[in-house]
N, C-alpha and C positions, 0 to 999 in steps of 0.2 A: 504494500500500500504506500501511497505517497501523498504529501500535502497538496491540496488544490487551491488553497488560499494563502497568499504570502503573509508573513508575520509582520509586515510593516504596520506602524501605528502603535505598537506596544514597545518597540525596542528602546525608544527614548527613555521612558520611565524605568524600564528594566536596567538600563545602563546606570541611571542615577541610583537605583536601589543597590546595585553592586558597589558603587563608590561609597555609599552610606554604610553598608555592612562592613566594608574595609575600615572605615573610620571607627566604628564601634569596636571592632576587634583590636585595633591598634591602641585606642585610648581608654576603652572601657566607659566612655561617655556617650550620651545621646547627642546627636548633632543639633545645631541651630537650624531647624528645618523651615526655610523660606520657599520651599518648592511647592507646598500644598496649594492647589488652586481652587479649593472649595472651603466653605466656612469651617472654622474650628469650634463654633458654638452650636447651640440647638435652638429650636424655635422658642419664642417668648412663652411664658407661663399661660397667658391668656389664650394663645392659639392651641397649646397642648391641652388645656381644659376643654376647649370646644371640640377638639378632635376626639377626646375621650367621650364627651357627651354624645356626639353623633355616632361614634362606634357602638355605644350601648343602646342607642335608639332603635327599636324594632321596626321602624319604618322601612318598607320594602325598597324604596328608591335609594336608600343609603347602603344597600348590600347587594343589589343586583348589578348587572352591567350598566355602566354610565353611558356608554356609546357617545352620542353627541348632546346628552342632556346638560343643561346649563343650570345646575342647582343653585338656588338662592341668588341668582343674578351674578354668579361668580365672574364670568368672562368679562362682561362690560365693566364691572367694578375693578377688576384686575388691570384692565387696559387704562381706565381713567386714572387710577392711582399712579401708574408707572409712566404714562405719557401726557396726561392732562387732557386727552381727547375723550369726549363722550360719543361713543360709537352710535348710540341710539338717536343722536341729533343729525345723523348723516345717512339718508336712505340708501346711498350707493355703497355703504360700508357694512361689514358684518364682523362678528367675533365668535370664537368657539373656545371651549376648554380643550387642552391638550395634555397628553401624558408625558410631559417633559420636552425640552427643546431638542435634545439629541435624537429622540425618536422621530420628532416632526421633521428635522433636517434630512433624515434619510429618505423621506417621502418626496421632498421638494422637486428633484429632477423628474420624477414620474408625474407629479402634479403639473409640471410645466410642459408636458408633452413629449417626453423622451421616446416613448414607444411610437407615437405618431410620426415623429421626425424620422425614426428608423424605417417606418413603412414607406415614407416618401423617398427613401434612398439617401438620406443625408445624416451626418452625425449630429447628435444633440450637443450643443456647445454652451458651456457656462464659464463665467469669470468669477474668481474669488481671490482673496488676498493671502499673501504669505509675507512674513511669518504669521501663523495663526494656529489656534486649536482647530485642526483641519478636519472636522467631521465631514463637511460637504465634499472636501477633496477626496477623502477615503471612499465615500459612497459614490461619487462620480466615477472613481476607478472601478468599484465593484460593478457598476451598471454599464460600464463601457462608454461613458460620455467623454467628450473632448473638452479638456480643461485648459483655460488660459489663465496664467498667473498674473494677478494685478499686484505688482511689487510695492511693498511699503519700505520706504527708505528714511534713514535718520535725517537727511538733509531736508525732507519734507515734514519733519516732526512726526513721522510714522502715520501720516494721514493719507488716505487713498486719493491720489492726485489723478484727475481724469485724463490728463495728457499722457500719463504713464500707461493707463489702460488702453488708450487709443494706439499708442506705440506698440504695445504687446499684441493687440489684435491685428495691427498691420503686419507685424512680423510673422504672425501665424496664419496669414491668409486674408485678413481684412474684413471677414464677415462679422457682423455684430453678433453677440451671444444671444441665446434664447433666455438666459437667466444671468443676473448679477446677484451674487450672494455676499453680504457683508456681515461683519460682527462689529457693531459700534454701540457703546464703547467696547473695545476689543480685548482679546486675550492673545498675546501678551501686551497689546498696545492700548492702554487704558486712557485713550484720548477722546475728549468730547467732540461732538459734531455741531456745526452751526446750520442755521436755516439756509444761508447762502450756499454752503457746500451741498446740502441736499438738493436745492433748486437746480444747481448746475447738473447734477447727476440725473435728476428727474427729467429735465429737458432732453437729455441724451436718450433716456429710456423711452420717452414718448415718441421721439423722432424715429427710433429704430424698433419700436414695439417690443421692448425688452421687459420681461418681468423682473421686479426688484424685490429682494427679500433681505431683511435685517434680523440677525440674532441679537436680541436686546437683553440677554441674560443679566447684564450688569447695570442696566439703566436705573434700577431702583437705588443704586449706590452712587449715582453720578451727580446729583444735585442740580441746581438751576442753570448751570453753565452748559448743559447738554440739551440739544433739541432732538427729540425722538423722531424717527421716520414717520410714525403715525401723525404726529402734530404737523410735520412738514408736508406730508402727502395728502392730507384730508382735503386740501383746497384744489387738488388736481383730479377731477372725476374720471378722466380718461386713463389715468395711470393704473397699471396692474401691479399691486404691491401687497406684501405681507410683512408684519413685524411680530416676532415671537418673544414671549415673556415667561418668566419662571419664578416660583417661590423659593427656588433653591438658594440663590444668593440673597434675595431681598429679605427673607425671613429665616435664614440659616436652616433651611428645610429641604436639602437635596433628596432625602429619603421619601418625601411626599410624592415625587414624580408627578408634579402638577404645574400647569402653566396655562397660558392662553395665547391664541393667535388672533390678530386683528388685521383687516385689510379690505381691499376692493371686493365687492360681493361675489363676482364671478370667480375670482381667484380663491376665495374662501370656500365656495361651493365645490370647485374642482378639488381642493384639498380634502373636503369632507368625503368625496367619493373614494379617494385613495385611502384615507384614514379608516373609513368604514370597512375596508377589506384588509386592514393591517393591524389595528388594535381595537380594543373595546372600551377605550376611554380611561380616564384616571380613576382612582379609588373614590367612589361617590361620597362616602362619609367625610373624607378629607376635603373634597371640594366644597361640600356643604358647610364644613367648619370655617373655611376661609371666606365663603360667601357671607356667613353670619358675622365674621370678624370685620369684614369690609363694610358692613351696614353702618358701623360707627366710623365714618370716614375720617374724622379728626383724630380718633385714637389710632387708626391704621397708619395715618400719615406720621403721627408722633412716634410710633414704634419704628417705622422705617427710617425716620430721621435720626433716631437714637443709634441705630446700627450704622448708618452712614457716618455719623460723627465719630464712632469708635474706629472705623476703618480709616477715616481721614486723619485722626490723631496718630494712628500707627504709621500710615504712609508718610505723613509729614516728618515723623521721627526717622524712618528709614531713608528718605530722600536726603534729609539733612546730614545724617551720618555717612552715607555712601558718598555724597558729594564732598564732604569734608575729608574723607579718606582719599579722594582723588579720582574716583570713577566718574565717567562722563555719561550723562543720561542720553538715551536715544530719543526720548520724547518727554513731554510733560505728563506727569501722572495725575490727571485731573478728573478721572472717572473710574469707578470700580475699586479694585484693591491690588493692582499689579504695578510694579515699577520695572522699567526696562533700561538696560545699561549696555554701552558699547564695550566690547572686549579689548583690554589694553594689550600692547605689544609685550610689556614686561609686567610681572607681578610676583610677589613673594621671592624677589631676587632671582627669578627665572625668566628666560626668554620663552614666551608662551608658544611661539611657532616651533622652536627647537624641542620644547617639552612635548608638544603634540606629535612631532615626527618620531621621537623616541618611543612614545607609547602607542603610536598608531591611531591617535585621536584626531578628529577635526579640531580647529582652534577653540570653538566655544566649549566643547566638552573638555578640552584640556584645561581651560581656565576654571571651569566648574570643579574638575578633579583637584586642581591646586588649592582652590578655596576650601574645599571639603577637607582635604588632607592637612592643610596648614592652619586653618582657622575654624573648621567644623561648620562652616556656613554653606548651606545647601540651596542651590537655585535650580532653575530649569534652563538648559542651554538651547539656543536656536542658532544653527549655522546658516550660512548665506542661503537665501531663498532661491530655488531654481528659477532661472530665466529673469532674475531680478536686475541683471546688469551691474550689480555691485557685490563686492566680496565683503559683506557686512555680517559678522557673527555677533550675537547678543546673549545676554544672560538676564533671565527674569527672576526677580525676587518679590514674593507675594507677602501681603500683610495678614496672612491667615494663621498667625501665631501670636502669642501674648508678648510682643516685642517690647512692651512698656514695663514689664515686670523687672524688678531690680536684678534678679539673677540672670535673666536673658541679657539685659543691657550690659552688665559687667563683662560677660564672656564675649558678647558681640563686639563691643568697642575695643576689647583687647585684641580680638582677631583682626578687626579692621585696621588697627595700627600697624599690622605686619604686611598689608597688601602692597603699599607703596607702588601704585600703578604708574606706568609710563606709556604714553600714546605716540 
C-alpha cells in the first residue's frame, strides 16, 4: 500500500514540535511558547452557563441536526457584533450559521463553480495570499484548482496590494480568477483593512465578475481601526461576496465549532447547497446559547472588548520588547493577536544562513531553531512565499500566552538580551 495524499500542511508544526522537544530534553524546562495560534483561555462564565442551560434543555431543536436553522437569531447577531452590519436591513444580503471557518473554507471552491468550470473544459482559478494559514490553498490543491499566489511583502506592510495580484495573474496567463480569497485581519499578518482598500478590490471584482471571500476569524479582536468586508461590500448590490466569522477567537471558544457567514444572497444560497451535502450544521444547543448571549448586545460587546484589551496589552508588550531587542517588524500588529518579524542575517552570535546550511534548514526555520535552543522562545517560521518575487523569511510570535506574568517576563527578557540581531 502507498500514501495517496501528500503530508504537506502538517510538516511545519511537526518541525516546531521536534525543536521544542529538543529544548525540553536539553534544559528540563518548558519553552516560552509564542507559537500557539489559538486562544489560551476559555469562554467567559456567562457563555459557559448558557451552554450548560441549553445542553440540559429537553427541547428537540437543541439536540437534533441544526442543518441551516438559525436558532435565536444567532447568525444576524453574530454578523452585526463583528462587522457592524445589520444583514436584515439589506434585502440583497443573507446570513447563515456555520460549523467553523475551516470547514466552510473547504467548500468555497465548489460553491464558486469548480465543477462547472471543469465541465466547460477550463481550470477553476483562484487567488489567495501567502504567507498565510493556507487552508484554501490546501483545499485548492486537493480539488485540482489552479492557484495564483497574491504575495504579501514587508515593503507593502504585508497588505494585499492589487498591483501585485495583477502582476501575478499576468505572469500566469492573464485570466482573472473565479475567486479571490483573503484573510483580513490575517494570520500571520494581523493588519487592519480600510474602506479604500476594499473599494479598490471590489471595483476589480465587479469588473471581472470575481467572487470575493474574506476569512474574518480575527475581526472581533481588531477594534475600530479595521473595516470589515461586510461593512464595505453592503453598498455594492452587484458584488458577489462572503465574509466568515467564528466564536473561536472572539470568545476563546474554538471547541464550539460555531460561526456565521454573511454575504450576497445568491452566493449564500449557493453555499447552502454545498453545505447541505457536506455537514449538518453546528451543535444546536451551543448556537442557541450564543444567540441568547447576543440578545444582550451591550454585554456581548463589553465581553468582546475585554478580550480585545487583554490581547492588545500582550501585543503591545511583545512589540515593545522585540523591537527593543533589535528585531524588525514586517508589518504593524494592529488587529488580532499575531506579531510578524523579519528574519535577521545574524542572531545569537551566529550567521543565520550558515547555520541553516549546516542543519539543512531554510532561513526562517533556522532562526526559529536558534531562538528555541538559545532562549527557549518558540515562534512559527514562514519562509519566502512561492512566486512572491522576494526572498523574505519571517517569524510569527503570537500573544496567546500569559506574557505579562512576572515569571514569563523574566525569562523572556533574559532570552531577548542574547539575540543581538543584525540585518
